[in-house]
Structures are given as C-alpha cells and as structure tokens.
C-alpha positions as CSV (number, residue, x, y, z in Angstrom):
1,M,-11.9,-24.6,38.2
2,T,-15.1,-24.3,36.0
3,I,-17.8,-21.6,36.2
4,E,-20.0,-23.8,38.5
5,T,-17.2,-23.9,41.0
6,I,-16.7,-20.0,41.4
7,A,-17.7,-18.9,45.0
8,R,-20.9,-16.8,44.8
9,P,-21.6,-14.3,47.8
10,E,-24.7,-14.9,49.6
11,V,-26.8,-11.8,49.2
12,V,-30.5,-11.2,49.2
13,S,-32.2,-11.3,45.9
14,G,-32.5,-7.9,44.3
15,E,-29.9,-6.4,46.8
16,R,-27.0,-4.5,45.2
17,P,-23.6,-6.5,46.0
18,S,-21.5,-4.5,48.3
19,A,-18.1,-3.3,47.3
20,N,-16.5,-6.2,48.9
21,D,-18.9,-8.7,47.1
22,V,-18.0,-7.1,43.9
23,A,-14.3,-7.4,44.7
24,R,-14.6,-11.0,45.7
25,M,-16.5,-11.8,42.4
26,A,-13.8,-10.0,40.5
27,R,-11.0,-12.0,42.1
28,D,-13.0,-15.0,41.6
29,L,-13.5,-14.4,37.9
30,I,-10.0,-13.4,37.2
31,A,-9.0,-16.7,38.6
32,Y,-11.3,-18.6,36.5
33,L,-10.0,-16.8,33.3
34,V,-6.6,-17.3,34.1
35,E,-6.9,-20.9,34.9
36,S,-9.4,-22.0,32.4
37,V,-9.4,-19.7,29.4
38,M,-6.5,-20.6,27.2
39,P,-5.5,-17.1,25.9
40,C,-5.2,-15.8,29.4
41,K,-2.5,-18.6,30.1
42,T,-0.3,-16.7,27.9
43,L,-0.8,-13.1,28.8
44,P,1.9,-11.1,30.5
45,G,1.8,-11.0,34.5
46,A,1.0,-7.4,34.4
47,V,-1.8,-7.7,32.0
48,A,-3.4,-10.7,34.0
49,G,-3.0,-9.0,37.1
50,S,-4.3,-5.4,38.2
51,E,-5.2,-4.3,34.8
52,L,-7.5,-7.2,34.0
53,T,-8.7,-7.1,37.6
54,G,-9.7,-3.4,37.3
55,V,-11.5,-4.0,34.0
56,V,-13.3,-7.0,35.2
57,R,-14.7,-5.0,38.3
58,T,-15.7,-2.3,36.1
59,C,-17.8,-4.6,33.9
60,L,-19.3,-6.2,36.9
61,E,-20.5,-3.1,38.4
62,W,-21.9,-2.0,34.9
63,V,-23.9,-5.3,34.7
64,I,-25.2,-4.9,38.2
65,D,-26.2,-1.3,37.6
66,R,-28.1,-2.3,34.5
67,L,-29.8,-5.1,36.0
68,N,-31.1,-2.7,39.0
69,G,-32.5,-0.3,36.3
70,Q,-29.8,2.2,35.9
71,A,-28.6,3.8,32.7
72,P,-25.8,2.2,30.7
73,P,-22.6,3.9,31.3
74,E,-21.6,6.9,29.0
75,G,-18.0,6.2,28.4
76,V,-15.6,3.4,28.4
77,E,-12.5,5.3,29.0
78,R,-11.1,2.7,31.7
79,I,-11.5,-0.2,29.0
80,Q,-10.0,1.7,26.2
81,V,-6.9,2.8,28.4
82,A,-6.4,-0.9,29.2
83,A,-7.1,-1.8,25.8
84,A,-4.6,0.5,24.4
85,G,-2.0,-0.8,26.9
86,W,-2.6,-4.4,25.8
87,A,-2.2,-3.2,22.1
88,R,1.2,-1.7,23.0
89,E,2.2,-5.1,24.6
90,G,1.6,-6.8,21.3
91,I,-1.6,-8.9,22.5
92,P,-3.5,-9.7,19.5
93,I,-7.0,-8.2,19.5
94,D,-8.8,-11.7,18.9
95,T,-7.0,-12.8,22.2
96,V,-8.7,-10.0,23.9
97,L,-12.1,-10.1,22.4
98,H,-12.1,-14.0,23.3
99,V,-11.2,-13.3,27.1
100,V,-14.0,-10.5,27.1
101,H,-16.5,-12.9,25.9
102,E,-15.5,-15.8,28.0
103,G,-15.6,-13.2,31.1
104,F,-19.1,-12.1,30.4
105,K,-20.3,-15.4,30.0
106,A,-18.8,-16.4,33.4
107,G,-19.8,-13.0,35.0
108,I,-23.4,-13.1,33.9
109,D,-23.8,-16.6,35.0
110,M,-22.2,-15.7,38.4
111,L,-24.7,-12.8,38.8
112,L,-27.9,-14.7,37.6
113,S,-27.0,-17.6,39.9
114,R,-27.6,-15.2,42.9
115,S,-31.3,-14.4,41.9
116,V,-33.0,-16.6,39.4
117,P,-35.3,-14.4,37.2
118,R,-38.9,-14.4,38.3
119,T,-40.4,-14.2,34.7
120,N,-39.3,-14.7,31.1
121,S,-39.2,-11.1,30.8
122,D,-36.8,-10.6,33.7
123,A,-34.5,-13.3,31.5
124,V,-34.8,-11.5,28.5
125,A,-33.9,-8.3,29.9
126,A,-30.8,-9.8,31.4
127,A,-29.9,-11.2,28.3
128,F,-30.3,-7.8,26.5
129,T,-28.4,-6.2,29.2
130,A,-25.4,-8.5,28.7
131,L,-25.6,-8.0,24.9
132,E,-25.8,-4.2,25.4
133,L,-22.6,-4.0,27.6
134,L,-20.6,-6.6,25.6
135,R,-21.3,-4.4,22.7
136,L,-20.1,-1.4,24.6
137,V,-16.9,-3.2,25.8
138,T,-16.2,-4.8,22.3
139,A,-16.4,-1.3,20.4
140,G,-14.3,0.4,23.3
141,V,-11.5,-2.3,22.8
142,G,-11.8,-2.3,18.9
143,K,-11.4,1.8,18.9
144,A,-8.5,1.7,21.4
145,Y,-6.7,-0.8,19.1
146,V,-7.4,0.8,16.0
147,R,-6.2,4.1,17.7
148,E,-3.1,2.6,19.0
149,H,-2.2,0.9,15.8
150,K,-2.6,4.1,13.8
151,S,-0.6,5.8,16.3
152,L,2.3,3.2,16.2
153,A,1.9,3.0,12.2
154,A,2.2,6.8,12.0
155,Q,5.3,6.7,14.1
156,H,6.9,3.8,12.0
157,H,5.8,5.6,8.9
158,S,7.6,8.8,10.0
159,A,10.8,6.9,10.9
160,I,10.7,5.0,7.4
161,H,9.9,8.4,5.7
162,T,12.9,10.1,7.5
163,L,15.3,7.1,6.5
164,T,14.0,7.2,3.0
165,S,14.5,11.0,2.6
166,A,18.0,10.7,4.2
167,L,19.0,8.0,1.7
168,L,17.8,10.0,-1.2
169,G,19.5,13.2,0.1
170,G,22.7,11.2,0.7
171,H,23.1,11.8,4.5
172,A,21.5,8.3,5.9
173,T,23.0,7.3,9.2
174,S,23.1,3.8,11.0
175,A,21.1,5.6,13.8
176,M,18.1,6.4,11.6
177,A,18.1,2.8,10.4
178,R,18.1,1.4,13.8
179,E,15.2,3.8,14.8
180,C,13.0,2.3,12.3
181,G,14.3,-1.4,12.6
182,I,15.7,-1.4,9.1
183,R,19.4,-2.1,8.4
184,I,20.8,0.1,5.6
185,A,21.4,-2.3,2.7
186,D,24.8,-2.9,0.7
187,E,22.8,-2.1,-2.6
188,Y,19.5,-1.0,-3.5
189,F,17.2,-1.1,-6.6
190,V,16.3,2.5,-7.1
191,L,12.8,2.8,-8.8
192,A,11.5,5.8,-10.3
193,V,7.6,5.2,-10.7
194,S,5.0,7.0,-12.8
195,V,1.5,6.2,-11.7
196,P,-1.2,7.6,-14.4
197,A,-4.7,8.7,-13.3
198,H,-7.2,6.1,-12.8
199,P,-10.1,6.5,-15.2
200,D,-12.4,7.2,-12.4
201,E,-10.3,10.3,-11.4
202,S,-11.8,12.2,-14.4
203,R,-15.5,11.1,-13.7
204,P,-17.9,14.0,-13.0
205,T,-19.9,11.9,-10.7
206,V,-17.2,11.0,-8.2
207,D,-14.4,12.9,-6.2
208,G,-11.4,12.5,-8.3
209,R,-9.1,13.2,-5.3
210,V,-10.7,10.3,-3.4
211,V,-10.3,8.0,-6.1
212,A,-6.5,9.1,-6.5
213,R,-5.8,8.5,-2.7
214,R,-7.5,5.0,-2.9
215,K,-5.3,4.1,-5.8
216,L,-2.3,5.4,-3.7
217,R,-3.4,3.2,-0.8
218,R,-3.8,0.0,-2.9
219,L,-0.2,0.8,-4.2
220,Q,1.3,1.1,-0.7
221,A,-0.8,-1.9,0.5
222,A,0.7,-4.0,-2.3
223,L,4.3,-2.8,-1.6
224,A,3.7,-3.9,2.1
225,H,2.4,-7.3,1.1
226,L,5.4,-7.9,-1.0
227,F,8.0,-6.8,1.3
228,G,6.6,-5.9,4.7
229,D,7.9,-2.7,6.0
230,Q,11.2,-3.2,4.4
231,A,10.3,-1.2,1.1
232,L,11.4,2.4,1.4
233,A,9.1,4.6,-0.5
234,L,8.2,8.1,-1.1
235,L,5.1,8.1,-3.2
236,S,2.2,10.3,-4.2
237,V,-0.8,9.7,-6.2
238,D,1.4,10.4,-9.4
239,G,4.3,8.2,-8.6
240,G,7.5,8.7,-6.6
241,T,10.7,6.6,-5.7
242,V,11.0,3.1,-4.2
243,L,14.0,1.8,-2.6
244,L,14.3,-2.0,-2.6
245,A,17.2,-3.6,-0.7
246,G,19.0,-6.1,-3.1
247,T,18.1,-8.8,-0.6
248,L,14.4,-8.4,-1.0
249,C,14.2,-9.6,-4.4
250,G,16.3,-10.3,-7.5
251,D,16.8,-8.3,-10.5
252,D,14.8,-10.6,-12.7
253,E,11.9,-10.3,-10.3
254,L,11.6,-6.5,-10.6
255,A,9.5,-6.6,-13.6
256,G,6.9,-8.9,-11.9
257,V,7.0,-6.4,-8.9
258,V,6.2,-3.6,-11.3
259,K,3.4,-5.8,-12.7
260,T,1.9,-6.7,-9.2
261,L,1.8,-3.0,-8.4
262,S,0.1,-2.1,-11.5
263,E,-2.6,-4.8,-10.8
264,A,-3.0,-3.5,-7.5
265,A,-3.3,0.3,-8.3
266,R,-5.6,-0.9,-11.4
267,V,-3.6,1.4,-13.6
268,P,-0.5,0.8,-16.1
269,I,2.7,1.8,-14.1
270,T,5.9,2.7,-15.9
271,A,9.2,2.5,-13.9
272,A,12.9,3.0,-14.4
273,V,15.4,1.3,-12.4
274,V,19.1,2.0,-11.3
275,V,21.2,-0.1,-9.0
276,A,23.2,1.8,-6.4
277,G,25.0,1.4,-3.1
278,P,23.7,3.4,-0.1
279,D,26.0,6.4,-0.7
280,E,24.9,6.5,-4.3
281,V,21.1,6.4,-3.9
282,S,20.7,10.2,-4.4
283,A,22.5,10.2,-7.6
284,A,20.8,7.0,-8.8
285,A,17.4,8.4,-8.0
286,N,18.1,11.5,-10.3
287,Q,19.3,9.1,-13.0
288,A,16.3,6.7,-12.6
289,H,13.9,9.7,-12.9
290,E,15.7,11.0,-16.0
291,L,15.3,7.7,-17.6
292,L,11.6,7.5,-16.5
293,D,11.2,10.9,-18.3
294,T,12.8,9.6,-21.5
295,A,10.5,6.6,-21.6
296,E,7.5,8.8,-20.9
297,H,8.6,11.4,-23.6
298,L,9.0,8.7,-26.1
299,G,5.3,7.6,-25.3
300,L,6.7,4.1,-24.6
301,E,4.5,1.2,-23.3
302,P,4.1,0.9,-19.4
303,G,6.6,-1.6,-17.8
304,L,10.0,-1.6,-16.4
305,Y,13.0,0.0,-18.2
306,R,16.8,0.0,-17.4
307,F,19.7,2.2,-18.8
308,T,20.5,-0.9,-21.0
309,D,17.3,-0.6,-22.6
310,L,17.3,3.4,-23.1
311,A,20.8,4.5,-22.9
312,L,21.1,5.7,-26.6
313,Q,17.6,7.1,-26.5
314,H,18.2,8.8,-23.2
315,Q,21.1,10.7,-24.9
316,L,19.4,11.6,-27.8
317,N,16.4,13.0,-25.9
318,R,18.3,15.2,-23.7
319,P,17.7,18.8,-24.4
320,G,20.3,20.7,-26.2
321,L,21.4,21.8,-29.8
322,G,22.0,18.1,-30.8
323,R,18.5,17.1,-30.2
324,D,17.0,20.2,-31.9
325,I,19.0,19.6,-35.1
326,L,18.1,15.9,-35.0
327,A,14.3,16.7,-34.6
328,E,14.5,19.3,-37.4
329,K,15.3,16.3,-39.8
330,L,11.6,15.2,-39.7
331,A,10.2,18.8,-40.1
332,A,9.2,18.1,-43.7
333,L,6.7,15.4,-42.5
334,D,4.8,17.7,-40.0
335,E,2.2,18.3,-42.8
336,H,2.2,14.7,-43.8
337,P,0.9,12.8,-40.7
338,D,0.1,9.6,-42.8
339,L,3.9,9.5,-43.9
340,L,5.0,9.9,-40.2
341,E,2.8,7.2,-39.0
342,T,3.9,5.0,-41.9
343,L,7.5,5.6,-41.0
344,E,6.9,4.7,-37.2
345,V,5.0,1.5,-38.1
346,F,7.5,0.4,-40.6
347,I,10.4,0.6,-38.1
348,A,8.4,-0.8,-35.4
349,N,7.5,-4.1,-37.6
350,D,11.0,-4.9,-38.2
351,L,11.3,-3.0,-41.4
352,S,8.7,-5.3,-43.0
353,R,6.6,-3.7,-45.8
354,Q,4.0,-6.3,-45.5
355,K,3.7,-6.3,-41.8
356,A,3.4,-2.5,-41.8
357,A,0.8,-2.5,-44.5
358,R,-1.3,-5.0,-42.5
359,R,-1.0,-2.7,-39.4
360,L,-1.9,0.3,-41.5
361,R,-4.7,-1.5,-43.4
362,V,-3.3,-0.4,-46.5
363,H,-1.7,-2.2,-49.6
364,A,1.9,-2.9,-49.6
365,N,2.6,-0.9,-52.6
366,T,1.0,2.1,-50.7
367,V,3.7,1.5,-48.1
368,D,6.4,1.6,-50.7
369,Y,5.1,4.7,-52.2
370,R,5.0,6.5,-48.8
371,L,8.5,5.3,-47.9
372,R,9.9,6.8,-51.2
373,R,8.0,10.1,-50.4
374,I,9.7,10.2,-46.9
375,G,13.2,9.9,-48.6
376,Q,12.2,12.5,-51.1
377,L,10.9,15.1,-48.5
378,T,13.6,14.5,-45.9
379,G,16.6,13.5,-48.0
380,F,16.9,10.2,-45.9
381,D,16.1,7.0,-47.6
382,P,14.3,4.6,-45.1
383,G,15.7,1.6,-47.1
384,D,19.2,2.7,-46.7
385,A,21.1,2.0,-43.4
386,R,22.4,5.4,-42.9
387,G,19.2,7.1,-43.9
388,L,17.3,4.7,-41.6
389,W,19.5,5.5,-38.6
390,Q,19.0,9.3,-39.1
391,L,15.3,8.8,-39.4
392,R,15.1,6.6,-36.1
393,S,17.2,9.1,-34.4
394,A,15.0,12.0,-35.3
395,L,12.0,10.0,-34.0
396,V,13.5,9.8,-30.8
397,A,14.7,13.5,-30.5
398,R,11.2,14.5,-31.5
399,A,9.5,12.6,-28.7
400,D,7.4,15.1,-26.6
401,G,5.3,12.6,-24.5
402,V,2.1,14.0,-26.1
403,R,1.6,11.3,-28.8
404,P,-0.3,8.1,-28.0
405,P,2.0,5.4,-26.4
406,R,4.3,3.8,-29.1
407,S,5.7,0.5,-29.7
408,A,9.2,0.3,-28.1
409,A,10.4,-0.9,-31.5
410,A,9.4,2.2,-33.1
411,V,12.3,3.9,-31.5
412,G,14.7,1.0,-31.3
413,I,13.9,-0.4,-27.9
414,R,13.2,-3.8,-27.0
415,K,9.8,-4.7,-25.3
416,P,9.8,-3.6,-21.6
417,A,10.8,-6.1,-18.9
C-alpha cells in the first residue's frame, strides 16, 4: 500500500467530512502505517489497534477543524495518555515520533487531495496548519515520555534506595532485591566517598546550592554510565556510600573508578574501600568511613585508600589517651612552624636532606641545622631510627584535617591508588 492508494471519500470541496468519513480515513491511514511504515510493523497489537486508531482520528479532526478556520486545540490529553502508555510498553520515543511524522504526511496528503488549494496562500495556510499541529503532537508525546520516564525512574530509585539502606542497615532481603531487579551479591566493595565543594559553590555570583546539585548529578550519571543501575549508592553533595558488587569490577579497577568519578564531578574525590559479604556491609561501611576520616584528618592527597594503606595511621589517629600522648611529643615545635615543615618534608622525601632542601628552597646545611634543632627541642633525633619512628607517629597523631594536603609519604603512606 502507498499513500496514493488510500481510498479518499468523495466529499464536496470545503464541506467538513462526516464522522463516518473521518472514521474511514482513520482506518485507511492506520492500514497504511501498519503495512508501509517499518516501526509500525513491530508495535504490539494493542498499540497498533484501538490506541493508535483513536490518536489518528483525533489528529485528523484537528487538521480538518484548523483548515476550516477553527482555533487550534487547547489540550492534547488524549495524545499524552496514549504516549504514556507507549512509554510504559517500552516503545522508544524515536519510533513513536517517526510514526507521527509519517502519519501526518499521509494524513495531510489525503485531506488535500480532496480539495486542491485555490491559491498559493491556501497552500501556505495548509502547510502552516500541519506544522502547527505537528508541533502540538510532538510536544505532547515528548512531555508524556519525560513524565513517564521520570515516574519510572523515581520508582526504581526508591527501590534501589530501599535495598541500599537495607544492606547498610544489615537487614536486606531477597524480596527487596527482586523488587528492584538486582540480585544481592556474594561480595561488595564498600566505598566511603568524600566529595569536596566545587570552586563555583563559593562564588558570590552563582547559587552554590545549584552548583552542588549539578556536581552530584554528574557524579550519579558517571556511576550510571559505568555500572547501569547495578551500583547501589546513597550520596549527597558532600559524599556518601557506594556499594559495588564484586562482579561489576575488579579490585585493581577501583582506583580508575574513583578517578572517573572525580573527573565527572570536576572535584578531587577521596575514597576508602572495604570488602565485605552482604551480611557484613553495615560494619564494613562504618570501617570504610572511619578509614576515610583518617585519610582526611591526615590531610592526604585525593585518591583511593585501603586498610592495607592506612592501618597503622588509622590506629594512631583514633581518639584516646595514647593519641594525646603521641601528639604532645611535637608540642615543642608549635612555635617553630619552619621546623615542623622541615620535618614533614624531610620524611616525605625519603629522609634525603638534599631533596628536602630543594623542596624547601634552602641550603642543605640549613636542613641539617633544623633537624638538629628538632632533636634538641623534642628529645627525638630525626637521624635515629627510634627517634624518627616517634616523630613520624606524632605527626600522624597530631593530624587535624585543617592543614593543607600532605604528601602521603610524610606520614608513612604509599601514594594513593
């Protein structure tokens, strides 16, 4: 069947077609679409039946009314209701819009063949009418699809949120997993994530809250791009917790994941990871966040940290009498910031006086003098193994998160993954 073969009712030019005429044209147009327009051939029977017939008939009546000088329709509720149903059926919006455009072409050809425009202005008016109504229908379909997909996404997000909260709370069930279509994994990478503020959040000329929300959306979009809907996350603009099933990526890929998330959020993210089974996720999340707190209190560089990286520092940095005693060992340097900086740089540069001197932009003899002064003031010689251990431990214990980010080596940690 082609457009030219569609039967056209014999109605006097200018006379509004009857209800029977419109019904017949709608049936013919549906037959043409189903037979000749490829996407229509794959539509479910219900969609290609009464729903599509009703929409086609509505559009034909609109076109006829407009060609007869009536006002354009105020609402497109019927179109939107049908489009919402198509969205729920999983029919792609590009398929629907293709059918809409093909239908309009065939419908306008059918109507204009009944009455050839008497003047060019009539032809122009007919073309504008078609474009006007096509815009209405296209907008109606688009709004319906967006609304429906938002609703479906909200429902799925709610289910994901429930499952994630249940895992973190230690009471996840298989029923919850089935509701959101995600199987509870045998093992999870439990990531505690810290997301710093974007520089634009503090700009007086922009709304910082809007900037922060956009940062969060970019982060969530990156997670979705990497893992689809399989990543379980509870995130705010400041960070949160992400659960990745062990089957989604390997341990050696996690550093790359954190880097990708940092690039997407456009801020340097710091994360800590603990591996746990589903029944251990709750405890693992607490451990991961404690580990993350340690990394932040130490002022370490952004990146991914594990317990193997920070176990000692984590213990030394835990509140208590032991930490207070260790921290007090450097009290004598509080009034000598140049000496404290020299100690940190010296340790960070593999105990090399020459490297420390270059970093501090001083002579190597100055570094030697400062190290001797540190030994005199604290009672611990940086050149002695025991003294160096005490000084390094004290640096860890004194970490308060206020200082600029340190080199990981300054507190005895390898560079983050």
